[in-house]
C-alpha positions in Angstrom: 0.0 0.0 0.0 1.5 3.3 -1.1 1.7 6.2 1.4 2.9 9.7 1.2 4.9 11.4 4.0 4.1 15.0 5.1 5.6 17.0 7.9 3.6 19.7 9.7 4.2 22.3 12.5 1.7 23.0 15.4 0.0 26.3 14.7 -0.8 29.0 17.2 -1.8 31.8 14.8 -5.5 31.8 13.8 -7.9 34.1 12.0 -6.5 37.0 10.1 -3.1 36.4 11.6 -2.5 33.4 9.3 -1.6 36.0 6.6 1.8 36.1 8.4 2.2 32.3 7.8 1.3 32.6 4.1 3.8 35.4 3.6 6.5 33.0 4.9 5.5 30.2 2.5 3.4 28.3 5.1 -0.2 27.2 4.5 -2.6 26.8 7.5 -4.6 23.7 8.0 -6.5 21.5 10.4 -6.3 17.8 11.2 -9.1 16.0 12.9 -10.7 12.6 13.2 -10.4 9.4 15.3 -8.8 10.0 18.7 -7.8 13.5 17.7 -9.2 16.9 18.7 -9.3 19.4 15.9 -5.6 20.5 15.7 -4.4 23.6 13.9 -1.2 23.0 11.9 0.8 24.5 9.1 2.8 23.0 6.2 5.3 24.5 3.8 3.4 25.3 0.6 5.8 23.5 -1.7 5.6 20.3 0.4 1.8 20.6 0.6 1.4 20.9 -3.1 3.7 18.0 -3.8 2.0 15.8 -1.3 -1.5 16.5 -2.5 -0.5 16.1 -6.2 0.8 12.6 -5.3 -1.8 11.5 -2.8 -5.0 13.2 -3.9 -8.0 12.1 -1.7 -7.5 8.4 -2.3 -4.0 7.7 -0.8 -3.0 7.6 2.8 -0.6 10.2 4.1 1.8 9.7 7.0 1.5 13.0 8.8 4.1 14.0 11.4 3.3 17.0 13.5 6.5 18.3 15.1 8.1 15.5 17.1 5.0 13.5 17.5 4.5 9.9 16.1 3.2 9.8 12.5 -0.5 9.3 12.0 -2.5 8.1 9.0 -4.6 10.8 7.4 -6.5 11.6 4.1 -6.5 14.9 2.3 -9.7 16.8 1.6 -9.5 19.1 -1.5 -7.5 22.2 -0.3 -9.1 25.6 -0.5 -7.4 27.7 -3.2 -7.2 31.5 -3.9 -10.0 32.6 -6.2 -7.5 34.4 -8.5 -4.2 32.5 -8.6 -5.3 29.0 -7.6 -2.7 28.7 -4.9 -3.6 26.8 -1.8 -4.7 28.9 1.2 -6.1 26.3 3.6 -6.4 22.5 3.9 -8.1 19.8 6.0 -6.7 16.4 6.9 -8.8 13.6 8.3 -7.2 11.1 10.7 -8.3 7.5 9.9 -8.7 4.3 12.0 -7.2 1.4 10.0 -9.8 -1.1 11.1 -12.8 1.2 10.3 -14.3 1.8 6.8 -14.0 5.3 5.3 -15.8 7.0 2.4 -13.9 9.2 0.0 -13.7 10.2 -3.7 -11.1 9.1 -6.2 -10.5 10.4 -9.7 -11.8 8.6 -12.9 -9.1 8.2 -15.5 -10.4 7.6 -19.1 -8.2 5.4 -21.2 -8.4 3.8 -24.7 -9.9 5.1 -27.9 -13.6 5.3 -28.6 -14.6 4.2 -32.2 -17.5 6.6 -32.0 -15.0 9.4 -31.7 -12.2 8.1 -33.8 -14.3 6.7 -36.7 -17.6 8.6 -36.5 -16.1 11.9 -35.4 -18.4 12.2 -32.4 -18.0 14.3 -29.3 -16.8 12.6 -26.1 -18.8 13.7 -23.1 -17.6 12.9 -19.5 -20.5 13.5 -17.1 -18.3 13.0 -14.0 -14.6 12.8 -13.2 -14.6 11.1 -9.8 -16.1 8.1 -8.0 -17.3 7.8 -4.4 -16.0 4.7 -2.7 -16.1 3.1 0.7 -13.5 0.7 2.1 -11.0 0.1 4.9 -8.1 2.6 4.7 -5.6 -0.2 3.8 -7.7 -1.1 0.7 -7.8 2.4 -0.8 -7.1 2.8 -4.5 -5.8 6.1 -5.8 -7.9 6.2 -8.9 -10.0 4.0 -11.3 -9.4 3.6 -15.0 -12.4 3.5 -17.4 -11.9 2.1 -20.9 -13.9 4.2 -23.4 -13.3 1.8 -26.3 -16.7 0.3 -25.5 -18.3 3.5 -26.8 -18.7 2.3 -30.4 -21.9 4.1 -31.4 -23.8 7.2 -30.3 -26.2 4.9 -28.5 -23.6 3.5 -26.2 -22.8 4.8 -22.7 -20.7 4.0 -19.7 -22.6 3.8 -16.4 -21.3 3.7 -12.8 -22.3 0.0 -12.7 -19.9 -0.7 -15.6 -16.8 0.4 -13.6 -14.7 -2.4 -12.2 -13.1 -2.0 -8.7 -11.5 -4.5 -6.3 -13.9 -6.6 -4.2 -12.6 -4.9 -1.1 -14.0 -1.5 -2.4 -17.6 -0.5 -2.5 -18.9 2.1 -5.0 -21.4 4.5 -3.3 -22.7 6.3 -6.4 -25.9 5.3 -8.2 -25.2 2.4 -10.5 -27.4 3.7 -13.3 -25.8 7.1 -13.4 -24.1 7.8 -16.8 -20.4 8.4 -16.6 -19.5 9.0 -20.2 -21.0 8.9 -23.7 -20.4 10.1 -27.3 -22.7 12.5 -29.0 -23.1 12.9 -32.8 -21.1 15.7 -34.4 -23.2 18.9 -35.0 -23.7 20.3 -38.5 -22.6 23.8 -39.5 -26.3 24.8 -39.5 -26.7 23.7 -35.9 -23.6 25.5 -34.8 -24.7 28.7 -36.5 -28.1 28.5 -35.0 -26.6 28.0 -31.5 -24.3 31.0 -32.0 -27.3 33.1 -33.2 -29.3 32.1 -30.1 -26.4 33.0 -27.8 -26.0 36.4 -29.5 -29.7 37.2 -29.3 -29.8 36.2 -25.6 -26.7 38.4 -24.9 -28.2 41.4 -26.7 -31.5 41.0 -24.8 -29.7 40.9 -21.5 -27.7 44.0 -22.4 -30.9 45.8 -23.5 -32.8 44.9 -20.3 -29.9 46.1 -18.2 -29.7 49.5 -20.1 -33.5 50.1 -19.5 -33.4 49.3 -15.8 -33.5 52.5 -13.7 -30.6 53.0 -11.3 -31.5 54.6 -8.0 -29.1 56.6 -5.9 -27.5 54.6 -3.1 -27.9 51.2 -4.9 -24.9 49.1 -5.8 -23.3 50.5 -9.0 -25.0 53.9 -8.6 -23.0 57.2 -8.8 -22.9 59.2 -5.6 -24.2 62.8 -5.6 -20.7 64.2 -5.6 -19.9 62.3 -8.8 -17.6 59.7 -7.2 -18.2 55.9 -7.1 -19.4 54.5 -3.8 -16.7 52.6 -1.9 -16.5 49.0 -2.9 -16.8 46.3 -0.3 -13.6 44.3 0.3 -13.1 41.0 -1.4 -13.7 38.0 0.8 -10.6 36.1 -0.4 -9.5 34.6 2.9 -10.4 31.2 4.1 -12.1 30.7 7.5 -9.6 29.4 9.9 
């Protein structure tokens, strides 16, 4: 069973003070779970990004906090900055090796679909992850789905078609469609769709121009000719 190692530091700073951590290349986080109170920690940003890229949410992580004994944890998807996509906060869940857990793993599409390759259809993936339940020691990092079974536009791959080890239980609806191939659209259909989008955009712009703007409302101009002060962006994670 593959594991990923990650070192963390106990964290004292909370709230807005965590900006000081981020300015030093540290990302605040919390670890919680079995036999563990919610514990604030911080991890070097580079180490955090490498560990999550390797582990995702389906691989156990050996977390060492300071000088403590390593514990087994799972990542939740880190919170990222809304502009640059850099991590700003993360959660780790401590697991118990003899108790089942539920998590999501990525779906990796492999193979070549004849409906795409030969019929020039459009491949549509309705979902990119699978919810599973198993003992921590039986976790799988991802699941591969072969799209070569999509030979016509009538074919589809459902959750029930996905093969996983017997030690892993799929929690999603078995009849839910995972992937399919749609027929290529003609030039006339594409032109009609573009025309509809343009008409809808023009209608929205026209309605906005006709809507009266009262003083004091958002976007209104103040009596002195200056714009009202904008509210600050809420870009910080809740610690």
